[in-house]
C-alpha positions as CSV (number, residue, x, y, z in Angstrom):
1,M,27.4,0.6,-61.0
2,N,25.4,2.5,-58.3
3,R,22.5,2.8,-60.7
4,L,22.5,-1.0,-61.3
5,F,23.2,-2.4,-57.8
6,G,22.4,0.6,-55.7
7,A,24.7,2.5,-53.3
8,K,25.3,1.4,-49.7
9,N,23.0,3.1,-47.4
10,T,25.1,4.9,-44.7
11,G,22.1,6.5,-42.9
12,P,20.7,5.4,-39.6
13,K,18.7,2.2,-39.6
14,P,15.0,2.5,-39.1
15,T,13.6,1.6,-35.7
16,L,10.4,0.0,-34.6
17,S,9.1,3.3,-33.4
18,S,9.8,5.1,-36.7
19,A,8.3,2.2,-38.7
20,I,5.1,2.2,-36.6
21,S,4.8,6.0,-37.0
22,T,5.2,5.7,-40.8
23,T,2.7,2.9,-41.0
24,D,0.1,4.8,-38.9
25,S,0.6,7.8,-41.2
26,H,-0.2,5.7,-44.2
27,V,-3.3,4.4,-42.4
28,E,-4.5,7.9,-41.7
29,S,-4.0,8.9,-45.4
30,I,-6.1,5.9,-46.5
31,D,-8.8,6.9,-44.0
32,V,-9.0,10.3,-45.7
33,K,-9.4,8.6,-49.1
34,L,-12.1,6.3,-47.8
35,A,-14.0,9.2,-46.3
36,K,-13.9,10.9,-49.7
37,L,-15.1,7.8,-51.5
38,N,-18.0,7.3,-49.0
39,A,-19.1,10.9,-49.6
40,E,-19.2,10.3,-53.4
41,L,-21.1,7.1,-52.9
42,T,-23.6,8.9,-50.8
43,T,-24.1,11.6,-53.5
44,Y,-24.7,8.9,-56.2
45,Q,-27.1,7.1,-54.0
46,Q,-29.2,10.3,-53.4
47,R,-29.2,11.1,-57.1
48,M,-30.2,7.6,-58.1
49,A,-33.0,7.6,-55.6
50,K,-34.6,10.5,-57.5
51,M,-34.1,9.1,-61.0
52,R,-36.2,6.6,-62.9
53,D,-34.8,3.5,-64.5
54,G,-33.0,4.3,-67.7
55,P,-29.6,4.9,-69.3
56,G,-28.8,7.8,-67.0
57,K,-29.4,5.8,-63.8
58,T,-27.5,2.9,-65.2
59,A,-24.5,5.1,-65.9
60,L,-24.5,6.5,-62.4
61,K,-24.8,3.0,-61.1
62,Q,-21.6,2.0,-63.0
63,K,-19.7,4.9,-61.5
64,A,-20.9,4.0,-58.0
65,L,-19.8,0.4,-58.7
66,K,-16.2,1.6,-59.5
67,I,-16.1,3.8,-56.5
68,L,-17.2,0.8,-54.3
69,Q,-14.4,-1.3,-55.8
70,R,-11.8,1.4,-55.0
71,R,-13.2,1.6,-51.5
72,K,-12.8,-2.1,-50.9
73,M,-9.2,-2.0,-52.2
74,Y,-8.4,0.8,-49.8
75,E,-10.1,-1.0,-47.0
76,G,-8.0,-4.1,-47.7
77,Q,-4.8,-2.0,-47.7
78,R,-5.8,-0.3,-44.5
79,D,-6.5,-3.6,-42.7
80,Q,-3.1,-5.0,-43.8
81,M,-1.2,-1.9,-42.6
82,Q,-3.1,-1.8,-39.3
83,Q,-2.1,-5.5,-38.7
84,Q,1.5,-4.7,-39.5
85,S,1.4,-1.8,-37.1
86,W,0.0,-4.0,-34.4
87,N,2.6,-6.6,-35.0
88,M,5.4,-4.0,-34.7
89,E,3.8,-2.6,-31.5
90,Q,3.9,-6.1,-30.0
91,A,7.5,-6.5,-31.0
92,S,8.3,-3.1,-29.5
93,M,6.6,-4.0,-26.2
94,M,8.4,-7.3,-26.0
95,T,11.7,-5.5,-26.6
96,D,10.9,-3.0,-23.9
97,N,10.0,-5.8,-21.5
98,L,13.2,-7.6,-22.2
99,K,15.2,-4.4,-21.6
100,N,13.4,-3.9,-18.3
101,V,14.2,-7.5,-17.3
102,M,17.9,-7.1,-18.1
103,T,18.0,-3.9,-16.2
104,T,16.4,-5.6,-13.2
105,V,18.8,-8.5,-13.4
106,D,21.8,-6.1,-13.5
107,V,20.4,-4.2,-10.4
108,M,19.9,-7.4,-8.5
109,K,23.4,-8.5,-9.3
110,S,25.0,-5.3,-8.1
111,T,22.7,-5.2,-5.0
112,N,23.7,-8.8,-4.2
113,K,27.3,-8.0,-4.5
114,S,27.0,-5.0,-2.3
115,L,25.1,-6.9,0.4
116,R,27.6,-9.6,0.5
117,K,30.4,-7.1,0.9
118,Q,28.6,-5.3,3.7
119,Y,27.4,-8.4,5.6
120,G,30.8,-9.9,5.3
121,K,32.0,-7.2,7.7
122,V,29.3,-7.9,10.3
123,D,30.4,-9.8,13.4
124,I,27.3,-11.8,14.6
125,D,28.9,-12.7,17.9
126,K,29.6,-9.1,18.7
127,I,26.0,-8.2,18.0
128,E,24.8,-11.0,20.3
129,R,27.1,-9.7,23.1
130,M,25.8,-6.2,22.6
131,Q,22.2,-7.4,22.8
132,D,22.9,-9.3,26.0
133,E,24.5,-6.1,27.5
134,M,21.5,-4.1,26.5
135,Q,19.2,-6.6,28.1
136,D,21.2,-6.4,31.3
137,L,21.1,-2.6,31.3
138,M,17.4,-2.7,30.8
139,E,16.9,-5.0,33.8
140,V,19.1,-2.7,35.9
141,G,17.1,0.3,34.9
142,N,13.9,-1.4,35.8
143,E,15.2,-2.3,39.2
144,I,16.3,1.3,39.7
145,Q,12.8,2.6,38.7
146,E,11.1,0.1,41.1
147,S,13.4,1.2,43.9
148,M,12.8,4.9,43.3
149,S,9.0,4.5,43.1
150,R,8.7,2.8,46.5
151,S,6.3,4.5,49.0
152,Y,7.3,5.2,52.7
153,D,4.9,4.6,55.6
154,V,1.8,4.5,53.3
155,P,-0.6,1.7,53.9
156,E,-1.2,-0.1,50.7
157,D,-4.2,-2.3,51.7
158,V,-7.5,-0.6,52.4
159,D,-10.6,-2.7,52.6
160,E,-14.2,-1.6,51.7
161,A,-15.4,-1.6,55.3
162,E,-12.7,0.9,56.3
163,L,-13.6,3.1,53.2
164,D,-17.3,3.0,54.1
165,A,-16.6,4.0,57.7
166,E,-14.4,6.9,56.5
167,L,-17.1,8.2,54.2
168,E,-19.8,8.0,56.9
169,A,-17.6,9.9,59.3
170,L,-17.0,12.6,56.7
171,G,-20.8,12.9,56.1
172,E,-21.5,13.3,59.8
173,E,-18.8,16.0,60.0
174,A,-20.4,17.9,57.1
175,E,-23.8,17.7,58.7
176,F,-22.4,19.0,62.0
177,E,-20.7,21.9,60.4
178,S,-23.9,22.7,58.5
179,G,-25.8,22.8,61.8
180,L,-23.4,25.3,63.2
181,G,-23.9,27.7,60.3
182,M,-20.6,27.0,58.6
183,G,-22.4,26.0,55.4
184,Q,-24.5,29.2,55.1
185,G,-24.4,31.1,51.9
186,V,-22.8,34.5,51.4
187,G,-25.2,37.3,52.5
188,E,-27.4,35.0,54.5
189,M,-28.4,35.7,58.1
190,P,-26.7,33.4,60.7
191,G,-28.9,30.6,62.1
192,F,-28.9,32.0,65.7
193,M,-30.3,35.3,64.4
194,Q,-32.9,33.7,62.2
195,D,-34.5,31.7,65.1
196,E,-35.2,34.6,67.5
197,V,-34.5,38.3,67.8
198,P,-33.2,39.9,71.1
199,S,-35.7,42.0,73.1
200,F,-33.6,45.2,72.6
201,I,-34.0,45.0,68.8
202,D,-37.3,46.4,67.4
203,E,-37.1,44.8,64.0
204,P,-35.0,41.9,62.6
205,P,-32.1,43.1,60.5
206,E,-32.3,42.8,56.7
207,A,-30.0,40.4,54.9
208,G,-28.4,43.2,52.9
209,K,-27.7,45.4,55.9
210,V,-26.2,42.5,57.8
211,K,-23.8,42.0,54.8
212,E,-22.8,45.7,54.9
213,A,-22.2,45.6,58.6
214,A,-20.1,42.5,58.3
215,G,-18.1,44.1,55.5
């Protein structure tokens, strides 16, 4: 009975991936055969190019014609199998997309359920009261900062005229100190010794010696 009607196949059912892989393998084997036929056609073409017209050339031409017929047959089979493989790939991509969509829908459902459960425990009025309290505390903190940063007995308003007068006074004071010798450099002779030398000193002192004496 099994020989007439066949036995029930208990093995795993083929999948799209396995079918695509099998079809691609057949296409590759056909490509190998086509490459061999093309090589034979090239050989016949080179041989006929060197021959004169006659029975020998006619016989080679007949062989080349048969090879060309076989090549067209294989090319037709290859095109059909490539189309089948492409159709199965499209079906596989559609199946994968559908699975991804279903997975996304399931995740969205579970997330929606979780959000409803969490937000159902939130008291909006309590949050509003807390926000009001936080705002009041911020205002109190700002008032404390303003109070702590107040200045004591420090004039806040100074006009430009007063500033110019103050700067001019500082400039005159600096000129006065410079005239008294307070602005002289280190190692320089004082102004009162540079202008004139006392009668009891034969030669004016050198700057270096004055520095040593001062030290």
